[in-house]
Every structure is written in structure tokens, then in C-alpha cells.
N, C-alpha and C positions, 0 to 999 in steps of 0.2 A: 639645359638652357635656364638662365635665371628667370624668376617669375616676372620681374618687371619688364623683361624684353618683350613679352607678349602684349603688354600695353603700348610699348613704344614703337614696335616694328609693324609696318603694314605689309604683310606678306602678299596680299593681293596686288598691291602696287608694285612690289618687287618683281612679281611674275608678269605684271601687265595685264591682269584679268579683272573683271568686275567681281564684286563680293558675292554675286549669285551665280558665278560660273560653275558649271558641272565638272565632274571629275575628268571627263574627256578633254574639255577645254584646258583644264589645269595641266594635265599631262602633256598636251600638245604644246602649250606655251613653255613648259619647262624644257622639253626636249629641244625645241627650237633655240632657246637661249643657251642650253648646255652645249650644243654643237658649235656655237660661235664663241663661247667664253671658256671652253675647256682649255686647261693649261697647255695641252699639246698643240693647240692651234696658235697660241701666242706665248711661246716660251719666254720667261723673264718679265712678262707684263704683270706687274703687281696689281694694277687696277682691275684687269680682267680676272685675275685669280681671286681677288676680294669679291667681285661680283659673282663669280662662279660659286663661291662658298655661300653667298647670300641666297642665291636662287636654290641651292641645295637645301639650305635650312628652311626656306619657305615651302618648298615642295614636300619636305619630310612631314611638316605639320598639316598642310592642306590636302595631302594625298591620303591621310588617315581620317576616316569618318569621325572617330571618337575625338582625336586631337583637334580636328577642325571645329567640331561642335563646342568644345571647351574654349578654343581660341576665340570663336565668334562671341561667346558669352562674356569672356573677360574683356575683349575689345569694346563691347557695347558699353561697358562702365565708363570708358574714357570719352565717349561721345559727349559733345557739349563743352569740352575743354578741361575735363578733370584730368589731372596728372598725378602721378605718384612720386613722392619725394620722401625725405626723411621725416617730414611733418614738423610740428612745433612752431613756435612763433617765428615770423619772418620767412617761413618757407614759401616758395613759389607754388601756388595751387594747393589743392587738397592733398594731405599726406595719407599714408596707409590708415592711420588712426581715424582721420576724419571720415574717410569713405566707409570703412568697415564698422565704425561706431554707429552709423545710421543703419547699416544692414543688420547689426546684432544688438540693437537695444537703445542706442543713443542715450539721451539724458534721462530717459525713462527707465533705464536698467536699475536693478536692485542696488541700492547704495550709491546711485550715480551722483556725481558731484560736478555737473557740467558735461558738455558734449564729449563722449568717448572717454570719460574719466576712468571707467573700469575695464576698458578693452585695450590691451597692449599687444603689439605684434613683434615677433622675433623671426628674423630672417636666417638665423643660424640653423645648422643641421641638428643640433642637440635638442632644441625646443625646450630647454630647461627654464630656470628662472621663476620659481614659485608657481609653476603650473600655467604660465602664460602660453597661450596657444600659438602654434607656428603658422605663418601665413599659408604655407603650402598644405598643411593639414586642413586648414579651414577651407581652402579652395577645393581640395580633394573631396571634402564632405559636401560642398555645395554642388559640384558638377559630376560626381560619380556615385553619390548616394552612400558614401562610406563615412564612418566616424573619423575624427581627427587622430585616433590612436594609430591608424594604419596608413603609412605613407607608401606611395608608389614610386617606382623607379622611372627614370626617363627624363623628359624635358621639364625640369623644375618641379617634378612631383605631380604634374597635371594629368594623371590617369594613363599615361603611356606605359605599356608593360615592359618596355625594353629601352635601352639607351640608343644612341645614334646607330643606325643600321649599316652594316658593311655592304658594299656594293655587290650586286649579283654577279656570279661567275658566268662566263660566256664559253661557248664551244664553237670551234671552227675547224676546217680541214684545209690543208695545203698540199699541193702536188709538186714534188721536186724532181729534177733530173737526177740521174745516178751520180753524176759528177758533183752537183751542188750538195747532195746529201753527204757525200764522202768528204768534200772539202769545206763544207759550211757555206751558209748563204744568208742573205737578208730578204725577207718577203714583206710585202705590204698587203694588208687585209682591209676590206671594207665592211663595216658593221651594218646592221639593219637600219640604223638611223643615218647612214651616209658618211659617218666619220671614218678616218683611216687609222689603222694601227700598224706600226712598223715593228717587226719582230726579228730577232737574230736567231737563226737556226744553228745549233752547235755542230761542230765537226763530227762526222760519223753517225748521224742520226739514221735509225733503221726504219724500214717500211712498217707502217702500223704503229710506230712509237708515238706516245702521247707526251707532249711537252707542256709544262705548266709555266705560263708567263705571268709572273706576279704583278699585280697592279694594272694589268691591261684589260680588266673587265669593266663593268659598269661602275660609274662613280658612286661612292657611298654618301650617306647623310653627312651633314656638317660634323666634322671631327672624327669621322669614321673612314677607314681605308677603302680604296676601290677594290672591286672583286678581281679574280684572276681569269685568265684566258686559257682554256684547255685546248691545245692545238694538236690534232691528229695528223701525222705526216704520212703521205703516200709517196713512195719512191718508184720512179720508173726504171726500166731495165737498161742495159748497155749491150751493144752488139758484140763486144769483145770481152769485157771484164764481168766477173761475178764477185760474190762476197761470201766469206766464211768467217763470221765473227768480225774481228778487226783485220783480217787478212783479205787481200784481193786475190782473185783466182783468174787464170787465163790458160787457154789451151795453146800449146806450143807445137806447131807442126815441124817435123824434122824428116829429112829423107832417110831412106833405108841405109844408105851409105854412112850418113852422119851418125845414125844410131849404132850401126855395126862397127864402124871404124873409129868413132869418136870425133868430136869437133867442138869449136867454140862458136856460138850463135848469138844473135841479138834477140832480146825479149822486149816487147813494148811495155810502157808503164803509163799510168793514168795521167801523169804530168806531161807526157809527150816525149820525154827523153829516154831513149832505149838504153838498156843495160846488157852487158855481156854475161853469158853463162856458159859453163863448160859441160858438154855432153860426153860422158865417159864412154869408152868403147864397150859395145855390148849392152847399151842402155835399152831396156825393154819398153814396149809401148805401155803408156799409163803411169810411168814413173813420175813422181812429183819432185821438181827442183825448187828449192827455197831461196828466194832473194831477200836478204835481211833488210828491214827498214823501209821497204817500198810499198807498204800497205797503208792502212788508215791510221792517221795520227790521233789516237785516243787520248784521254785525259792524262794517264800515267805512263803510257808507252805507245810505240808505233808498231803496227802490225807488219807482216811480211807479204811479199808477192809470191804466190804459189803457182809455178808454171808446170802444167801437166803435159808430159811428152806424148805427142800423137804422131806415130810413124806414118808418113804419107806413102801409099802404095801407088806407083805410077800406073796410069790407065793405058798408056801406050809405050812400047819399047822399041828402040831402034834395033836393027839387026845385031849390032855390036853389043848392045846392052843385053839382048836376049841370049846371045852366046855366053856372056859372062854369068848370067843367072843360071843357065843350064850347067855350066861348069860347077857353080856353087851347089846346085842340086845333086850333082853326081858325087861331090865331096861329102855330102850329108846323107847319102843314100842309106847308110846303116843306122842313122840316128832317128829316133822316134820322139818328137817333142811332146807327144800325148801319153807316153808310157807312165809318167808319174801321176797324171790325172786319173788314169784307169786304176792304178795301184791304190791310190787313196780312196777312190770310189768303192772299191771292194771292201776296204776296211770299215767304211761307214755302215 
């Protein structure tokens, strides 16, 4: 911030608080104004955006004990109508030279030849010009106890140890349904101060995943970016579908006859449109059938739908069905499906 801004701007009036307001009142006033003037509340309103920047600038100074002390001291110089201009003949009000010549020697200075004749002020960053003191160096010495040789960073060199501060990051949690997590969604969050944040959840977000929403945190100081919002996503379950990376999983019940003789059956998808898959004759229980491109649409590819065959054993048999099964058992009487298991068990 330019040095002269501290003389010309009334930060207390901008926030609507008295000059003796405590830090709590200042913070409360700022938050109230920030809620109503935030750009998200009035998109495209240039006047509101300008006011929002002004209150951010005022709060940045008044919320810092050191900056506020120096601001009050500088502002006190302008009480009674003193204004800072380029100085010289015809200038409206007292110039930099006029005010500071009285502070640092006036006409009584060594070698003085009239008021302020030996004190010149340089607003440039270089501070050169035959050893002429820089205004910000002088103010730094007046209000922070330092000599003019050391300049501080920040608002015009007035003792602040850093420039405009970036907004604080926020943390939040959002719970999504399984379908919204897979297909993407938009959620609306409410912050501690009552404002709303709308965030787009990307397709395929996982349970426990953290998403950084840039610029959705607290607003920064004048000229500094807003902070980020770190959103942790919790994903609910689904009664039919599961997830394996970018693939969707589903258990596919088939009858004994379908598994033994082969068949073409329908498989449900998350979109609601069933797809057909072929069950080969002799398909065992637990075999996984892959349906290409029916999984999660990731950034660079789309996952598959993995259908796991689950042979359904009938709980009740009709007389005719029982007779058929008994015939099958008789046909397989000499076959031992567990023989290979025992053979491999002995090898281990």
C-alpha cells in the first residue's frame, strides 16, 4: 500500500466502527460486510466487488496490532486538515516537506535556509539522490524504532513483516451417494459464517478422497488470493454394485441349468439399462464376466463392469426336477470333484 493511502483512507469508517473499537468489534463488522459484499453473492456487481476489496484492505490493517498502531499515529498527523501533496508553491495544503520539516528540524536545522530547506523526501524505492532520506525509511524509524537504513516489507514499509496475506484454507466434509460419487455431482456447503459454497465433485471420486477446491476458502487481504477448501468425501454403499478401482462389480445369479448348459442372460448396470452377457456351458460358480466400458468414466478411460457368476441352488425341487437331478448324480457317480484338491493338499 502506498504511504499516502494511510493518510487519505479512513479504515474505521470503511468498516463502520469507531476509532476506539476493540478487535472483536472490528472482526464482527468485517465478517458482516464480507458476507453481503462477497463476489459470490453478487456476481458481476463491480461496485460490490470494489467495496469488498476496500473492507479487506481496512481489516488487514486494523486486525494487526502493530499495523493499527502505526496507522493511528500516521492518521493523527492529518487531523486538523493537514493533507499530503507534492508540496511546493501553489500546492493545496501542506506537502510532505512542510510537515516533516517541522518534525525534523524546521528552519532551525543546520544550514537551514527557510522552512524545510534541508529536508527532501523521495517516494521512490531506491532512496538515492545524494543521501536524501526515503519517506518510508523515516516512518519506519519513527514508528518501529529502526534506523532508516532498514526497510520493511508490506504495506508501504510501515512495519508489516509480510505483504498481503493469502486467505486461510478451510476444511469440510461431504457425504455422497454411491451413484453421485460414480457419476459426479454438485454439492452446496455452508461455512461457519453462514455463506454458501457450491462445489463440483468430479466423476469417480472415492470414499475418503480429499479434493482441493482452489479459491473456495477464506478471502485474502487486498491483492492476495483466497484460500482453498479441502473437502473430504464420504461415499455411501449401494445394495447391488460395488467398486474395484474404476470398475464396477456386481454379483450375477444364474441357475444351475444356465451354468451347466450355457445361456445368454441380462446384467444390470448403474445407468439402469441392462446389457446381455453370454454364459458359456460349464461355467463354474465365482467366474467373473467382463462387460467392457460399463464401469466408471475416469479422466483418461472408462472402467468395466465385472459380473461375478453366482450359481443359485434351488431350495425346493419338484418331483420331476428331483428325478432329473438323481439321474445326473447317477451319471457322475464315478467322478470325484474333490480329488484334485486332495492331491494338491498332499503336495503342500
